[in-house]
C-alpha positions as CSV (number, residue, x, y, z in Angstrom):
1,M,-106.0,87.3,167.0
2,F,-102.6,88.6,166.1
3,T,-100.0,90.5,168.0
4,G,-99.3,93.6,166.2
5,I,-95.6,92.8,165.1
6,V,-95.8,92.9,161.1
7,E,-94.2,89.7,159.4
8,I,-93.6,90.9,155.9
9,L,-94.7,93.9,153.5
10,G,-96.6,92.9,151.0
11,S,-97.9,94.6,147.7
12,V,-101.5,95.2,146.1
13,G,-102.3,93.2,143.0
14,C,-105.6,94.6,142.1
15,L,-108.5,95.5,144.1
16,S,-111.7,94.7,142.2
17,T,-115.3,93.6,142.2
18,G,-116.3,90.3,141.1
19,N,-119.3,88.8,139.2
20,D,-121.1,88.3,142.4
21,G,-120.8,92.0,143.3
22,G,-118.2,91.3,145.9
23,T,-114.8,93.0,146.3
24,N,-111.4,91.1,146.0
25,L,-108.2,92.1,147.1
26,W,-105.2,90.0,145.7
27,I,-101.8,90.4,147.3
28,L,-98.6,89.7,145.9
29,N,-95.2,89.0,147.7
30,A,-96.2,86.9,150.3
31,E,-94.2,83.9,149.9
32,E,-92.8,83.9,153.0
33,I,-95.8,83.6,155.3
34,L,-97.7,81.5,152.9
35,G,-95.9,78.1,153.5
36,D,-98.3,77.0,155.7
37,C,-101.3,78.5,154.5
38,H,-104.7,77.2,154.0
39,L,-107.7,78.2,152.6
40,G,-109.7,79.8,155.3
41,D,-106.7,81.1,157.1
42,S,-106.6,84.8,158.7
43,I,-104.3,87.1,157.6
44,S,-104.0,90.6,159.0
45,V,-103.8,93.3,156.0
46,N,-103.1,96.9,157.1
47,G,-104.4,95.8,160.4
48,T,-107.6,94.3,159.1
49,C,-108.4,90.1,159.9
50,L,-109.5,89.1,156.2
51,T,-110.1,85.3,155.4
52,V,-108.2,83.8,152.4
53,T,-110.1,82.8,149.6
54,E,-107.6,81.6,147.1
55,F,-103.7,81.1,147.1
56,D,-100.6,80.0,145.2
57,K,-96.7,79.9,146.5
58,S,-96.7,83.8,146.7
59,T,-100.0,85.5,146.3
60,F,-103.3,85.3,148.0
61,K,-106.9,86.8,147.3
62,V,-109.1,88.3,150.3
63,G,-112.9,89.0,150.3
64,V,-113.4,92.5,151.5
65,A,-117.0,93.5,152.8
66,P,-118.6,96.8,152.2
67,E,-118.7,97.7,156.0
68,T,-114.9,96.9,155.7
69,L,-114.0,99.4,152.9
70,R,-116.1,101.9,154.7
71,R,-114.5,102.0,158.0
72,T,-110.8,101.1,156.9
73,N,-108.5,102.4,154.4
74,L,-108.4,99.2,151.8
75,G,-110.6,101.0,149.5
76,S,-107.9,103.6,148.8
77,L,-105.3,100.8,147.9
78,T,-103.8,101.0,144.4
79,Q,-101.9,98.6,142.4
80,G,-98.4,98.5,144.0
81,S,-99.5,99.8,147.1
82,K,-97.3,98.4,150.3
83,V,-99.5,96.6,152.8
84,N,-98.5,95.3,156.2
85,L,-99.0,91.6,156.6
86,E,-99.1,89.2,159.8
87,R,-100.4,85.7,160.2
88,A,-103.0,84.6,162.9
89,V,-101.3,83.9,166.2
90,S,-100.2,79.9,167.0
91,A,-99.4,78.2,169.8
92,S,-95.6,79.0,169.6
93,T,-96.2,82.3,168.5
94,R,-94.1,84.5,170.8
95,M,-96.4,88.0,171.8
96,G,-94.0,90.7,171.0
97,G,-96.9,93.5,170.9
98,H,-100.0,93.2,172.7
99,F,-103.8,91.5,171.9
100,V,-104.7,92.7,168.2
101,Q,-108.0,91.4,167.0
102,G,-107.7,92.8,163.5
103,H,-111.2,95.0,163.7
104,V,-110.7,98.4,162.8
105,D,-112.2,100.8,165.1
106,T,-111.7,103.8,162.4
107,V,-109.3,105.5,160.7
108,A,-106.8,108.6,161.7
109,K,-105.4,111.0,159.3
110,I,-101.8,111.7,159.7
111,L,-101.1,115.6,161.0
112,S,-97.6,115.8,160.9
113,V,-94.1,113.8,160.5
114,T,-91.5,115.3,163.0
115,P,-87.9,113.9,162.5
116,D,-86.1,113.3,166.1
117,G,-82.8,112.1,165.5
118,N,-83.4,109.0,163.0
119,A,-86.5,108.5,164.7
120,L,-89.8,109.8,163.4
121,T,-92.7,111.1,165.3
122,F,-96.6,110.8,163.9
123,R,-99.3,113.1,165.2
124,L,-102.6,111.5,164.1
125,Q,-106.3,112.6,164.5
126,P,-108.9,109.9,164.8
127,R,-112.2,110.3,162.4
128,D,-114.0,109.2,165.3
129,T,-113.0,110.9,168.2
130,S,-114.6,109.1,170.9
131,V,-111.7,106.4,170.5
132,L,-109.5,108.7,172.5
133,R,-110.9,107.5,175.6
134,Y,-109.1,104.3,175.0
135,V,-105.5,106.0,174.1
136,V,-103.3,106.6,176.9
137,E,-99.8,107.4,177.3
138,K,-97.0,104.4,177.2
139,G,-100.5,102.4,176.4
140,Y,-100.7,100.3,173.1
141,V,-102.7,101.6,169.7
142,T,-102.6,99.2,166.4
143,L,-102.0,101.6,163.1
144,D,-102.2,99.7,159.9
145,G,-101.5,96.2,161.7
146,A,-98.5,97.5,163.8
147,S,-98.0,97.5,167.4
148,L,-97.2,100.9,168.8
149,T,-96.6,102.6,172.0
150,V,-98.6,106.1,172.5
151,T,-96.0,108.9,173.5
152,Q,-98.7,111.9,174.1
153,V,-102.4,112.1,173.9
154,K,-104.5,115.2,173.9
155,D,-108.3,114.6,174.2
156,G,-111.2,116.7,173.0
157,D,-113.0,117.2,169.4
158,D,-109.7,118.4,168.1
159,G,-108.0,115.7,170.2
160,W,-104.6,113.4,168.7
161,W,-102.1,111.3,169.9
162,E,-98.5,110.8,168.7
163,V,-96.2,107.9,168.1
164,M,-92.8,107.2,167.5
165,L,-90.9,105.1,164.8
166,I,-87.6,104.2,165.4
167,A,-85.1,103.9,161.9
168,Y,-85.7,99.8,162.5
169,T,-89.6,100.1,162.6
170,Q,-89.6,102.1,159.5
171,E,-87.8,99.9,157.6
172,R,-90.7,97.1,158.5
173,V,-94.1,99.0,158.1
174,V,-95.8,100.8,155.5
175,M,-96.6,103.9,157.8
176,A,-93.1,105.1,157.3
177,A,-93.4,106.3,154.0
178,K,-97.1,107.7,154.6
179,E,-97.4,111.7,154.6
180,P,-99.4,114.6,156.3
181,G,-103.0,114.1,155.3
182,D,-102.8,110.3,154.7
183,L,-105.1,107.6,156.6
184,V,-104.0,105.1,158.8
185,N,-106.1,102.2,160.1
186,V,-106.7,102.4,163.9
187,E,-107.6,99.4,166.3
188,V,-107.3,100.8,170.1
189,D,-106.3,98.3,172.9
190,M,-109.3,96.6,174.1
191,V,-108.2,95.6,177.1
192,G,-109.5,99.4,177.8
193,K,-113.1,98.6,176.2
194,Y,-113.3,95.7,178.7
195,V,-112.3,97.8,181.5
196,E,-115.1,100.4,180.5
197,K,-117.9,98.1,179.9
198,S,-116.9,96.4,183.7
199,V,-117.0,99.4,185.4
200,E,-120.0,100.6,183.9
201,G,-121.9,97.5,184.7
202,Y,-120.8,97.6,188.4
203,F,-122.3,101.4,188.5
204,D,-125.3,100.2,186.4
205,G,-126.1,97.4,188.7
206,K,-125.4,94.9,186.1
207,G,-122.7,93.4,186.7
208,A,-120.4,92.0,189.1
209,G,-117.5,94.1,190.7
210,D,-115.5,95.0,193.9
211,I,-116.0,98.1,195.5
212,A,-112.8,97.7,197.1
213,I,-110.7,97.9,194.0
214,L,-112.7,100.4,192.4
215,E,-112.0,102.6,195.3
216,K,-108.3,101.7,195.2
217,M,-108.5,102.9,191.8
218,V,-109.9,106.0,192.4
219,Q,-108.1,107.1,195.5
220,R,-105.2,106.5,193.7
221,L,-106.2,108.7,190.7
222,V,-107.0,111.1,193.5
223,D,-103.8,111.0,194.9
224,E,-101.5,111.2,192.0
225,R,-103.8,114.4,190.5
226,L,-103.3,116.4,194.4
227,S,-99.6,115.1,194.5
228,N,-99.1,116.9,190.7
229,R,-100.6,120.2,192.0
230,T,-98.0,120.2,195.2
C-alpha cells in the first residue's frame, strides 16, 4: 500500500532480460529511500508495486513480470529515464495522498499540456476507457504513482480527464517533463471499485445492502440534477 506522495525521483540504470528469461529493472540514485530497505520490500516505481530483489547503498533491482510490461509504461523506459519512487507505507506514514495499491489499471496518453500561470494542465485519454466510470471531478487518480486531483472529466468512448500540476509538484514528479503523446500509468481510486461492487451485489441479491442509504443517494442525485435545470 502507498500514499501517492512521491518521495524521490530515481533514474533507470537498465531494463534487461536475465538468464532465466525474466525482465529486471535497475534503479539508480535511490540512496534516500534505501536506508531501511530489506530484500522483499515493495517500492512503487512509476506507480507500479515491485519487489526488491537486490540492493546496495544507492541502487536496487526489481523483477518485472510480462503482464506488468503489457499493462504499464515500464517497458518504454530507457537508460537515464527518471522514475517516481515511493516506499510502501509504514505505521508512522502520514497519509497526505490517498490509498494507492500500486496496481496499474491501464495507461493513458497525454493529449495536451496547457500552461495556466505557473501551473500546467494535463489532459489524458485512457487506453481502456472503461476506467472513466471511476474518475470523478475533484476525486483522486494516481498517475505514474503520484496522487493527483481530477479537475475535469469527459465520459464516453473518446473521453478524457484533466489534472493540474502546481509549480511545487512539477519539480517532484516525472509527468511534468512529459509531452503530448507520452504514456502515463493510471490507477483509479479503489474506493470507487468497492462502491460499484457493493451496489451491484445489492441489486443482484448477492450482497447485503441498506436500501435506505441507497434511496438517499439516488434522491440526492435526482435533486441535484433537477436543481441544475431550474
